[in-house]
mmCIF file as gemmi writes it, N, C-alpha and C atoms, coordinates in Angstrom:
data_model
loop_
_atom_site.group_PDB
_atom_site.id
_atom_site.type_symbol
_atom_site.label_atom_id
_atom_site.label_alt_id
_atom_site.label_comp_id
_atom_site.label_asym_id
_atom_site.label_entity_id
_atom_site.label_seq_id
_atom_site.pdbx_PDB_ins_code
_atom_site.Cartn_x
_atom_site.Cartn_y
_atom_site.Cartn_z
_atom_site.occupancy
_atom_site.B_iso_or_equiv
_atom_site.pdbx_formal_charge
_atom_site.auth_seq_id
_atom_site.auth_asym_id
_atom_site.pdbx_PDB_model_num
ATOM 1 N N . MET Axp A 1 ? 9.023 1.452 -7.263 1 0 ? 1 A 1
ATOM 2 C CA . MET Axp A 1 ? 7.692 1.196 -6.699 1 0 ? 1 A 1
ATOM 3 C C . MET Axp A 1 ? 7.095 0.088 -7.414 1 0 ? 1 A 1
ATOM 4 N N . ILE Axp A 2 ? 7.541 -0.357 -8.673 1 0 ? 2 A 1
ATOM 5 C CA . ILE Axp A 2 ? 7.042 -1.439 -9.432 1 0 ? 2 A 1
ATOM 6 C C . ILE Axp A 2 ? 7.307 -2.753 -8.518 1 0 ? 2 A 1
ATOM 7 N N . ILE Axp A 3 ? 8.696 -2.715 -8.144 1 0 ? 3 A 1
ATOM 8 C CA . ILE Axp A 3 ? 9.209 -3.75 -7.349 1 0 ? 3 A 1
ATOM 9 C C . ILE Axp A 3 ? 8.386 -4.153 -6.043 1 0 ? 3 A 1
ATOM 10 N N . THR Axp A 4 ? 8.17 -3.076 -5.339 1 0 ? 4 A 1
ATOM 11 C CA . THR Axp A 4 ? 7.422 -3.282 -4.104 1 0 ? 4 A 1
ATOM 12 C C . THR Axp A 4 ? 5.914 -3.766 -4.183 1 0 ? 4 A 1
ATOM 13 N N . GLN Axp A 5 ? 5.523 -3.412 -5.408 1 0 ? 5 A 1
ATOM 14 C CA . GLN Axp A 5 ? 4.019 -3.625 -5.634 1 0 ? 5 A 1
ATOM 15 C C . GLN Axp A 5 ? 4.1 -5.14 -6.007 1 0 ? 5 A 1
ATOM 16 N N . SER Axp A 6 ? 5.176 -5.63 -6.645 1 0 ? 6 A 1
ATOM 17 C CA . SER Axp A 6 ? 5.079 -6.695 -7.13 1 0 ? 6 A 1
ATOM 18 C C . SER Axp A 6 ? 5.42 -7.671 -5.981 1 0 ? 6 A 1
ATOM 19 N N . VAL Axp A 7 ? 6.256 -7.307 -5.011 1 0 ? 7 A 1
ATOM 20 C CA . VAL Axp A 7 ? 6.576 -8.224 -3.738 1 0 ? 7 A 1
ATOM 21 C C . VAL Axp A 7 ? 5.164 -8.17 -2.869 1 0 ? 7 A 1
ATOM 22 N N . MET Axp A 8 ? 4.375 -7.178 -2.983 1 0 ? 8 A 1
ATOM 23 C CA . MET Axp A 8 ? 3.05 -7.275 -2.214 1 0 ? 8 A 1
ATOM 24 C C . MET Axp A 8 ? 2.053 -8.027 -2.846 1 0 ? 8 A 1
ATOM 25 N N . LEU Axp A 9 ? 1.963 -8.243 -4.255 1 0 ? 9 A 1
ATOM 26 C CA . LEU Axp A 9 ? 1.075 -9.027 -4.904 1 0 ? 9 A 1
ATOM 27 C C . LEU Axp A 9 ? 1.445 -10.514 -4.744 1 0 ? 9 A 1
ATOM 28 N N . LEU Axp A 10 ? 2.824 -10.777 -4.753 1 0 ? 10 A 1
ATOM 29 C CA . LEU Axp A 10 ? 3.218 -12.126 -4.469 1 0 ? 10 A 1
ATOM 30 C C . LEU Axp A 10 ? 2.951 -12.668 -2.859 1 0 ? 10 A 1
ATOM 31 N N . LEU Axp A 11 ? 2.999 -11.957 -2.123 1 0 ? 11 A 1
ATOM 32 C CA . LEU Axp A 11 ? 2.687 -12.104 -0.857 1 0 ? 11 A 1
ATOM 33 C C . LEU Axp A 11 ? 1.34 -12.234 -0.727 1 0 ? 11 A 1
ATOM 34 N N . ALA Axp A 12 ? 0.661 -11.583 -1.345 1 0 ? 12 A 1
ATOM 35 C CA . ALA Axp A 12 ? -0.957 -11.796 -1.287 1 0 ? 12 A 1
ATOM 36 C C . ALA Axp A 12 ? -1.256 -13.076 -2.059 1 0 ? 12 A 1
ATOM 37 N N . PHE Axp A 13 ? -0.683 -13.464 -3.053 1 0 ? 13 A 1
ATOM 38 C CA . PHE Axp A 13 ? -0.825 -14.674 -3.704 1 0 ? 13 A 1
ATOM 39 C C . PHE Axp A 13 ? -0.487 -16.039 -2.742 1 0 ? 13 A 1
ATOM 40 N N . ILE Axp A 14 ? 0.652 -15.699 -2.156 1 0 ? 14 A 1
ATOM 41 C CA . ILE Axp A 14 ? 1.04 -16.861 -1.171 1 0 ? 14 A 1
ATOM 42 C C . ILE Axp A 14 ? 0.168 -17.215 -0.096 1 0 ? 14 A 1
ATOM 43 N N . LEU Axp A 15 ? -0.39 -15.861 0.446 1 0 ? 15 A 1
ATOM 44 C CA . LEU Axp A 15 ? -1.498 -16.181 1.729 1 0 ? 15 A 1
ATOM 45 C C . LEU Axp A 15 ? -2.617 -16.776 0.957 1 0 ? 15 A 1
ATOM 46 N N . ALA Axp A 16 ? -3.161 -16.335 -0.115 1 0 ? 16 A 1
ATOM 47 C CA . ALA Axp A 16 ? -4.236 -16.829 -0.912 1 0 ? 16 A 1
ATOM 48 C C . ALA Axp A 16 ? -4.072 -18.364 -1.023 1 0 ? 16 A 1
ATOM 49 N N . ILE Axp A 17 ? -2.92 -18.931 -1.537 1 0 ? 17 A 1
ATOM 50 C CA . ILE Axp A 17 ? -2.513 -20.339 -1.556 1 0 ? 17 A 1
ATOM 51 C C . ILE Axp A 17 ? -2.747 -21.098 -0.496 1 0 ? 17 A 1
ATOM 52 N N . LEU Axp A 18 ? -2.102 -20.376 0.614 1 0 ? 18 A 1
ATOM 53 C CA . LEU Axp A 18 ? -1.98 -21.364 1.891 1 0 ? 18 A 1
ATOM 54 C C . LEU Axp A 18 ? -3.529 -21.273 2.39 1 0 ? 18 A 1
ATOM 55 N N . VAL Axp A 19 ? -4.36 -20.176 2.144 1 0 ? 19 A 1
ATOM 56 C CA . VAL Axp A 19 ? -5.569 -20.258 2.858 1 0 ? 19 A 1
ATOM 57 C C . VAL Axp A 19 ? -6.594 -21.292 2.142 1 0 ? 19 A 1
ATOM 58 N N . PHE Axp A 20 ? -6.274 -21.187 0.565 1 0 ? 20 A 1
ATOM 59 C CA . PHE Axp A 20 ? -7.288 -22.332 -0.128 1 0 ? 20 A 1
ATOM 60 C C . PHE Axp A 20 ? -6.712 -23.569 0.065 1 0 ? 20 A 1
ATOM 61 N N . THR Axp A 21 ? -5.542 -24.017 0.249 1 0 ? 21 A 1
ATOM 62 C CA . THR Axp A 21 ? -5.317 -25.399 0.59 1 0 ? 21 A 1
ATOM 63 C C . THR Axp A 21 ? -5.227 -25.868 1.971 1 0 ? 21 A 1
ATOM 64 N N . HIS Axp A 22 ? -5.882 -24.902 2.894 1 0 ? 22 A 1
ATOM 65 C CA . HIS Axp A 22 ? -6.055 -25.171 4.279 1 0 ? 22 A 1
ATOM 66 C C . HIS Axp A 22 ? -4.7 -25.635 4.94 1 0 ? 22 A 1
ATOM 67 N N . THR Axp A 23 ? -3.599 -24.966 4.594 1 0 ? 23 A 1
ATOM 68 C CA . THR Axp A 23 ? -2.468 -25.157 5.158 1 0 ? 23 A 1
ATOM 69 C C . THR Axp A 23 ? -1.761 -23.853 6.002 1 0 ? 23 A 1
ATOM 70 N N . VAL Axp A 24 ? -2.67 -23.006 6.18 1 0 ? 24 A 1
ATOM 71 C CA . VAL Axp A 24 ? -2.058 -21.687 6.766 1 0 ? 24 A 1
ATOM 72 C C . VAL Axp A 24 ? -1.914 -22.069 8.151 1 0 ? 24 A 1
ATOM 73 N N . GLN Axp A 25 ? -0.783 -21.52 8.753 1 0 ? 25 A 1
ATOM 74 C CA . GLN Axp A 25 ? -0.626 -21.76 10.167 1 0 ? 25 A 1
ATOM 75 C C . GLN Axp A 25 ? -0.29 -20.126 10.683 1 0 ? 25 A 1
ATOM 76 N N . ILE Axp A 26 ? -0.302 -19.849 12.01 1 0 ? 26 A 1
ATOM 77 C CA . ILE Axp A 26 ? -0.131 -18.438 12.378 1 0 ? 26 A 1
ATOM 78 C C . ILE Axp A 26 ? 1.328 -18.075 12.277 1 0 ? 26 A 1
ATOM 79 N N . TRP Axp A 27 ? 2.188 -18.924 11.895 1 0 ? 27 A 1
ATOM 80 C CA . TRP Axp A 27 ? 3.565 -18.281 11.617 1 0 ? 27 A 1
ATOM 81 C C . TRP Axp A 27 ? 3.706 -17.87 10.396 1 0 ? 27 A 1
ATOM 82 N N . HIS Axp A 28 ? 2.905 -18.378 9.337 1 0 ? 28 A 1
ATOM 83 C CA . HIS Axp A 28 ? 2.712 -18.051 8.172 1 0 ? 28 A 1
ATOM 84 C C . HIS Axp A 28 ? 2.312 -16.529 7.974 1 0 ? 28 A 1
ATOM 85 N N . ILE Axp A 29 ? 1.32 -16.045 8.703 1 0 ? 29 A 1
ATOM 86 C CA . ILE Axp A 29 ? 0.624 -14.803 8.805 1 0 ? 29 A 1
ATOM 87 C C . ILE Axp A 29 ? 1.673 -13.941 9.321 1 0 ? 29 A 1
ATOM 88 N N . ILE Axp A 30 ? 2.516 -14.304 10.436 1 0 ? 30 A 1
ATOM 89 C CA . ILE Axp A 30 ? 3.37 -13.252 10.951 1 0 ? 30 A 1
ATOM 90 C C . ILE Axp A 30 ? 4.49 -13.165 10.166 1 0 ? 30 A 1
ATOM 91 N N . VAL Axp A 31 ? 4.957 -13.992 9.366 1 0 ? 31 A 1
ATOM 92 C CA . VAL Axp A 31 ? 6.031 -13.977 8.498 1 0 ? 31 A 1
ATOM 93 C C . VAL Axp A 31 ? 5.676 -12.955 7.394 1 0 ? 31 A 1
ATOM 94 N N . LEU Axp A 32 ? 4.528 -13.258 6.728 1 0 ? 32 A 1
ATOM 95 C CA . LEU Axp A 32 ? 3.989 -12.373 5.634 1 0 ? 32 A 1
ATOM 96 C C . LEU Axp A 32 ? 3.653 -11.035 5.989 1 0 ? 32 A 1
ATOM 97 N N . ALA Axp A 33 ? 3.026 -10.738 7.053 1 0 ? 33 A 1
ATOM 98 C CA . ALA Axp A 33 ? 2.988 -9.413 7.765 1 0 ? 33 A 1
ATOM 99 C C . ALA Axp A 33 ? 4.194 -8.72 7.928 1 0 ? 33 A 1
ATOM 100 N N . ALA Axp A 34 ? 5.211 -9.432 8.222 1 0 ? 34 A 1
ATOM 101 C CA . ALA Axp A 34 ? 6.319 -8.684 8.464 1 0 ? 34 A 1
ATOM 102 C C . ALA Axp A 34 ? 7.065 -8.516 7.177 1 0 ? 34 A 1
ATOM 103 N N . LEU Axp A 35 ? 6.986 -9.312 6.237 1 0 ? 35 A 1
ATOM 104 C CA . LEU Axp A 35 ? 7.374 -8.998 5.013 1 0 ? 35 A 1
ATOM 105 C C . LEU Axp A 35 ? 6.499 -7.869 4.118 1 0 ? 35 A 1
ATOM 106 N N . LEU Axp A 36 ? 5.285 -7.868 4.245 1 0 ? 36 A 1
ATOM 107 C CA . LEU Axp A 36 ? 4.419 -6.659 3.839 1 0 ? 36 A 1
ATOM 108 C C . LEU Axp A 36 ? 4.853 -5.355 4.434 1 0 ? 36 A 1
ATOM 109 N N . GLY Axp A 37 ? 5.126 -5.449 5.776 1 0 ? 37 A 1
ATOM 110 C CA . GLY Axp A 37 ? 5.543 -4.162 6.447 1 0 ? 37 A 1
ATOM 111 C C . GLY Axp A 37 ? 6.732 -3.553 5.927 1 0 ? 37 A 1
ATOM 112 N N . ILE Axp A 38 ? 7.653 -4.475 5.427 1 0 ? 38 A 1
ATOM 113 C CA . ILE Axp A 38 ? 8.94 -4.172 4.917 1 0 ? 38 A 1
ATOM 114 C C . ILE Axp A 38 ? 8.822 -3.653 3.663 1 0 ? 38 A 1
ATOM 115 N N . ALA Axp A 39 ? 7.961 -4.238 2.897 1 0 ? 39 A 1
ATOM 116 C CA . ALA Axp A 39 ? 7.655 -3.953 1.564 1 0 ? 39 A 1
ATOM 117 C C . ALA Axp A 39 ? 6.933 -2.275 1.518 1 0 ? 39 A 1
ATOM 118 N N . ASN Axp A 40 ? 6.195 -2.044 2.491 1 0 ? 40 A 1
ATOM 119 C CA . ASN Axp A 40 ? 5.403 -0.967 2.652 1 0 ? 40 A 1
ATOM 120 C C . ASN Axp A 40 ? 6.249 0.295 3.155 1 0 ? 40 A 1
ATOM 121 N N . ALA Axp A 41 ? 7.294 -0.148 3.888 1 0 ? 41 A 1
ATOM 122 C CA . ALA Axp A 41 ? 8.514 0.824 4.297 1 0 ? 41 A 1
ATOM 123 C C . ALA Axp A 41 ? 9.216 1.419 3.086 1 0 ? 41 A 1
ATOM 124 N N . PHE Axp A 42 ? 9.349 0.676 2.097 1 0 ? 42 A 1
ATOM 125 C CA . PHE Axp A 42 ? 9.948 1.222 0.945 1 0 ? 42 A 1
ATOM 126 C C . PHE Axp A 42 ? 8.821 1.843 -0.065 1 0 ? 42 A 1
ATOM 127 N N . ASP Axp A 43 ? 7.78 1.178 -0.138 1 0 ? 43 A 1
ATOM 128 C CA . ASP Axp A 43 ? 6.554 1.724 -1.087 1 0 ? 43 A 1
ATOM 129 C C . ASP Axp A 43 ? 6.21 3.292 -0.653 1 0 ? 43 A 1
ATOM 130 N N . ALA Axp A 44 ? 5.894 3.476 0.52 1 0 ? 44 A 1
ATOM 131 C CA . ALA Axp A 44 ? 5.14 4.542 1.238 1 0 ? 44 A 1
ATOM 132 C C . ALA Axp A 44 ? 5.958 5.973 0.851 1 0 ? 44 A 1
ATOM 133 N N . PRO Axp A 45 ? 7.181 5.876 0.973 1 0 ? 45 A 1
ATOM 134 C CA . PRO Axp A 45 ? 7.937 7.119 0.634 1 0 ? 45 A 1
ATOM 135 C C . PRO Axp A 45 ? 8.04 7.199 -0.867 1 0 ? 45 A 1
ATOM 136 N N . ALA Axp A 46 ? 8.27 6.205 -1.71 1 0 ? 46 A 1
ATOM 137 C CA . ALA Axp A 46 ? 7.987 6.237 -3.206 1 0 ? 46 A 1
ATOM 138 C C . ALA Axp A 46 ? 6.694 6.903 -3.578 1 0 ? 46 A 1
ATOM 139 N N . ARG Axp A 47 ? 5.703 6.556 -2.748 1 0 ? 47 A 1
ATOM 140 C CA . ARG Axp A 47 ? 4.402 7.01 -3.369 1 0 ? 47 A 1
ATOM 141 C C . ARG Axp A 47 ? 4.376 8.532 -2.954 1 0 ? 47 A 1
ATOM 142 N N . GLN Axp A 48 ? 4.72 9.092 -1.805 1 0 ? 48 A 1
ATOM 143 C CA . GLN Axp A 48 ? 4.727 10.247 -1.434 1 0 ? 48 A 1
ATOM 144 C C . GLN Axp A 48 ? 5.483 11.345 -2.199 1 0 ? 48 A 1
ATOM 145 N N . SER Axp A 49 ? 6.426 10.784 -2.759 1 0 ? 49 A 1
ATOM 146 C CA . SER Axp A 49 ? 7.562 11.637 -3.583 1 0 ? 49 A 1
ATOM 147 C C . SER Axp A 49 ? 6.83 11.748 -5.129 1 0 ? 49 A 1
ATOM 148 N N . PHE Axp A 50 ? 5.845 11.186 -5.388 1 0 ? 50 A 1
ATOM 149 C CA . PHE Axp A 50 ? 5.419 11.712 -6.899 1 0 ? 50 A 1
ATOM 150 C C . PHE Axp A 50 ? 4.81 12.913 -7.168 1 0 ? 50 A 1
ATOM 151 N N . PRO Axp A 51 ? 4.097 13.539 -6.24 1 0 ? 51 A 1
ATOM 152 C CA . PRO Axp A 51 ? 3.495 14.83 -6.562 1 0 ? 51 A 1
ATOM 153 C C . PRO Axp A 51 ? 4.7 15.87 -6.885 1 0 ? 51 A 1
ATOM 154 N N . SER Axp A 52 ? 5.772 15.771 -6.262 1 0 ? 52 A 1
ATOM 155 C CA . SER Axp A 52 ? 6.834 16.69 -6.585 1 0 ? 52 A 1
ATOM 156 C C . SER Axp A 52 ? 7.449 16.297 -7.939 1 0 ? 52 A 1
ATOM 157 N N . ASP Axp A 53 ? 7.305 15.192 -8.203 1 0 ? 53 A 1
ATOM 158 C CA . ASP Axp A 53 ? 7.695 14.933 -9.652 1 0 ? 53 A 1
ATOM 159 C C . ASP Axp A 53 ? 6.832 15.177 -10.698 1 0 ? 53 A 1
ATOM 160 N N . LEU Axp A 54 ? 5.599 15.047 -10.484 1 0 ? 54 A 1
ATOM 161 C CA . LEU Axp A 54 ? 4.532 15.377 -11.358 1 0 ? 54 A 1
ATOM 162 C C . LEU Axp A 54 ? 4.21 16.824 -11.704 1 0 ? 54 A 1
ATOM 163 N N . VAL Axp A 55 ? 4.379 17.654 -10.79 1 0 ? 55 A 1
ATOM 164 C CA . VAL Axp A 55 ? 3.986 18.899 -10.69 1 0 ? 55 A 1
ATOM 165 C C . VAL Axp A 55 ? 4.994 19.862 -11.24 1 0 ? 55 A 1
ATOM 166 N N . GLU Axp A 56 ? 4.835 20.553 -12.253 1 0 ? 56 A 1
ATOM 167 C CA . GLU Axp A 56 ? 5.976 21.424 -12.849 1 0 ? 56 A 1
ATOM 168 C C . GLU Axp A 56 ? 5.988 22.837 -12.194 1 0 ? 56 A 1
ATOM 169 N N . ASP Axp A 57 ? 4.877 23.27 -11.942 1 0 ? 57 A 1
ATOM 170 C CA . ASP Axp A 57 ? 4.722 24.626 -11.253 1 0 ? 57 A 1
ATOM 171 C C . ASP Axp A 57 ? 4.798 24.519 -9.834 1 0 ? 57 A 1
ATOM 172 N N . GLU Axp A 58 ? 5.891 25.397 -9.077 1 0 ? 58 A 1
ATOM 173 C CA . GLU Axp A 58 ? 6.074 25.279 -7.82 1 0 ? 58 A 1
ATOM 174 C C . GLU Axp A 58 ? 4.863 25.715 -6.779 1 0 ? 58 A 1
ATOM 175 N N . ARG Axp A 59 ? 4.084 26.63 -7.489 1 0 ? 59 A 1
ATOM 176 C CA . ARG Axp A 59 ? 2.977 27.319 -6.884 1 0 ? 59 A 1
ATOM 177 C C . ARG Axp A 59 ? 1.739 26.177 -6.644 1 0 ? 59 A 1
ATOM 178 N N . ASP Axp A 60 ? 1.943 25.242 -7.535 1 0 ? 60 A 1
ATOM 179 C CA . ASP Axp A 60 ? 0.841 24.092 -7.329 1 0 ? 60 A 1
ATOM 180 C C . ASP Axp A 60 ? 1.298 22.799 -6.575 1 0 ? 60 A 1
ATOM 181 N N . LEU Axp A 61 ? 2.308 23.01 -6.041 1 0 ? 61 A 1
ATOM 182 C CA . LEU Axp A 61 ? 2.988 21.798 -5.541 1 0 ? 61 A 1
ATOM 183 C C . LEU Axp A 61 ? 2.346 21.627 -4.032 1 0 ? 61 A 1
ATOM 184 N N . THR Axp A 62 ? 1.958 22.548 -3.309 1 0 ? 62 A 1
ATOM 185 C CA . THR Axp A 62 ? 1.137 22.401 -2.088 1 0 ? 62 A 1
ATOM 186 C C . THR Axp A 62 ? -0.202 21.9 -2.21 1 0 ? 62 A 1
ATOM 187 N N . ASN Axp A 63 ? -0.895 22.116 -3.367 1 0 ? 63 A 1
ATOM 188 C CA . ASN Axp A 63 ? -2.186 21.645 -3.628 1 0 ? 63 A 1
ATOM 189 C C . ASN Axp A 63 ? -2.12 20.242 -4.227 1 0 ? 63 A 1
ATOM 190 N N . ALA Axp A 64 ? -1.003 19.866 -4.717 1 0 ? 64 A 1
ATOM 191 C CA . ALA Axp A 64 ? -0.751 18.65 -5.233 1 0 ? 64 A 1
ATOM 192 C C . ALA Axp A 64 ? -0.359 17.587 -4.041 1 0 ? 64 A 1
ATOM 193 N N . ILE Axp A 65 ? 0.511 18.043 -3.074 1 0 ? 65 A 1
ATOM 194 C CA . ILE Axp A 65 ? 0.612 17.379 -1.939 1 0 ? 65 A 1
ATOM 195 C C . ILE Axp A 65 ? -0.606 17.037 -1.082 1 0 ? 65 A 1
ATOM 196 N N . ALA Axp A 66 ? -1.319 18.06 -0.966 1 0 ? 66 A 1
ATOM 197 C CA . ALA Axp A 66 ? -2.857 17.861 -0.133 1 0 ? 66 A 1
ATOM 198 C C . ALA Axp A 66 ? -3.584 17.082 -0.848 1 0 ? 66 A 1
ATOM 199 N N . LEU Axp A 67 ? -3.74 16.928 -2.232 1 0 ? 67 A 1
ATOM 200 C CA . LEU Axp A 67 ? -4.53 15.914 -2.933 1 0 ? 67 A 1
ATOM 201 C C . LEU Axp A 67 ? -4.055 14.562 -2.854 1 0 ? 67 A 1
ATOM 202 N N . ASN Axp A 68 ? -2.956 14.393 -2.948 1 0 ? 68 A 1
ATOM 203 C CA . ASN Axp A 68 ? -2.348 13.2 -2.626 1 0 ? 68 A 1
ATOM 204 C C . ASN Axp A 68 ? -2.396 12.697 -1.308 1 0 ? 68 A 1
ATOM 205 N N . ALA Axp A 69 ? -2.242 13.421 -0.168 1 0 ? 69 A 1
ATOM 206 C CA . ALA Axp A 69 ? -2.545 12.954 1.125 1 0 ? 69 A 1
ATOM 207 C C . ALA Axp A 69 ? -3.961 12.712 1.296 1 0 ? 69 A 1
ATOM 208 N N . THR Axp A 70 ? -4.919 13.468 0.681 1 0 ? 70 A 1
ATOM 209 C CA . THR Axp A 70 ? -6.441 13.059 0.828 1 0 ? 70 A 1
ATOM 210 C C . THR Axp A 70 ? -6.714 11.858 0.049 1 0 ? 70 A 1
ATOM 211 N N . CYS Axp A 71 ? -6.04 11.476 -1.053 1 0 ? 71 A 1
ATOM 212 C CA . CYS Axp A 71 ? -6.376 10.154 -1.72 1 0 ? 71 A 1
ATOM 213 C C . CYS Axp A 71 ? -5.775 9.112 -0.746 1 0 ? 71 A 1
ATOM 214 N N . LEU Axp A 72 ? -4.918 9.299 -0.103 1 0 ? 72 A 1
ATOM 215 C CA . LEU Axp A 72 ? -4.237 8.295 0.628 1 0 ? 72 A 1
ATOM 216 C C . LEU Axp A 72 ? -4.97 7.963 2 1 0 ? 72 A 1
ATOM 217 N N . ILE Axp A 73 ? -5.476 9.027 2.447 1 0 ? 73 A 1
ATOM 218 C CA . ILE Axp A 73 ? -6.259 9.082 3.78 1 0 ? 73 A 1
ATOM 219 C C . ILE Axp A 73 ? -7.71 8.682 3.625 1 0 ? 73 A 1
ATOM 220 N N . TRP Axp A 74 ? -8.473 9.252 2.587 1 0 ? 74 A 1
ATOM 221 C CA . TRP Axp A 74 ? -9.878 9.157 2.315 1 0 ? 74 A 1
ATOM 222 C C . TRP Axp A 74 ? -10.221 7.413 2.669 1 0 ? 74 A 1
ATOM 223 N N . PRO Axp A 75 ? -9.762 6.55 1.978 1 0 ? 75 A 1
ATOM 224 C CA . PRO Axp A 75 ? -10.136 5.362 2.333 1 0 ? 75 A 1
ATOM 225 C C . PRO Axp A 75 ? -10.201 4.771 3.644 1 0 ? 75 A 1
ATOM 226 N N . LEU Axp A 76 ? -9.54 5.516 4.673 1 0 ? 76 A 1
ATOM 227 C CA . LEU Axp A 76 ? -9.405 5.07 5.895 1 0 ? 76 A 1
ATOM 228 C C . LEU Axp A 76 ? -10.958 5.477 6.578 1 0 ? 76 A 1
ATOM 229 N N . TYR Axp A 77 ? -11.354 6.723 6.136 1 0 ? 77 A 1
ATOM 230 C CA . TYR Axp A 77 ? -12.65 7.238 6.548 1 0 ? 77 A 1
ATOM 231 C C . TYR Axp A 77 ? -13.784 6.82 5.629 1 0 ? 77 A 1
ATOM 232 N N . SER Axp A 78 ? -13.686 6.396 4.525 1 0 ? 78 A 1
ATOM 233 C CA . SER Axp A 78 ? -14.766 6.161 3.738 1 0 ? 78 A 1
ATOM 234 C C . SER Axp A 78 ? -15.108 4.616 3.83 1 0 ? 78 A 1
ATOM 235 N N . ASP Axp A 79 ? -14.23 3.798 3.974 1 0 ? 79 A 1
ATOM 236 C CA . ASP Axp A 79 ? -14.626 2.187 4.078 1 0 ? 79 A 1
ATOM 237 C C . ASP Axp A 79 ? -15.532 1.751 5.078 1 0 ? 79 A 1
ATOM 238 N N . PRO Axp A 80 ? -15.507 2.308 6.351 1 0 ? 80 A 1
ATOM 239 C CA . PRO Axp A 80 ? -16.616 1.854 7.178 1 0 ? 80 A 1
ATOM 240 C C . PRO Axp A 80 ? -17.88 2.316 6.872 1 0 ? 80 A 1
ATOM 241 N N . LEU Axp A 81 ? -17.971 3.479 6.074 1 0 ? 81 A 1
ATOM 242 C CA . LEU Axp A 81 ? -19.317 3.993 5.394 1 0 ? 81 A 1
ATOM 243 C C . LEU Axp A 81 ? -19.888 2.792 4.747 1 0 ? 81 A 1
ATOM 244 N N . PHE Axp A 82 ? -19.326 2.045 3.883 1 0 ? 82 A 1
ATOM 245 C CA . PHE Axp A 82 ? -19.791 1.054 2.951 1 0 ? 82 A 1
ATOM 246 C C . PHE Axp A 82 ? -19.625 -0.271 3.354 1 0 ? 82 A 1
ATOM 247 N N . PRO Axp A 83 ? -19.924 -0.876 4.313 1 0 ? 83 A 1
ATOM 248 C CA . PRO Axp A 83 ? -19.643 -2.259 4.843 1 0 ? 83 A 1
ATOM 249 C C . PRO Axp A 83 ? -20.283 -3.189 3.969 1 0 ? 83 A 1
ATOM 250 N N . GLY Axp A 84 ? -19.696 -4.328 3.585 1 0 ? 84 A 1
ATOM 251 C CA . GLY Axp A 84 ? -20.219 -5.607 2.79 1 0 ? 84 A 1
ATOM 252 C C . GLY Axp A 84 ? -19.81 -5.21 1.608 1 0 ? 84 A 1
């Protein structure tokens, strides 16, 4: 997961450099978005496997999975509430 996060950070820096130097073109954005999608394809399953590794008691696993899903979904609903 550290590798995928590092790749995403690198892609963000590349996009920032292209924007700040005013050299960004549409194909840059398409390539960076595709690479980000590939990185997310590896990162998302790794994130979803954490609760089963962290929770020792099997009875608490369902609650841990629900809490993890809530933490991943909550920004989708809360971000539009706080614009700017």
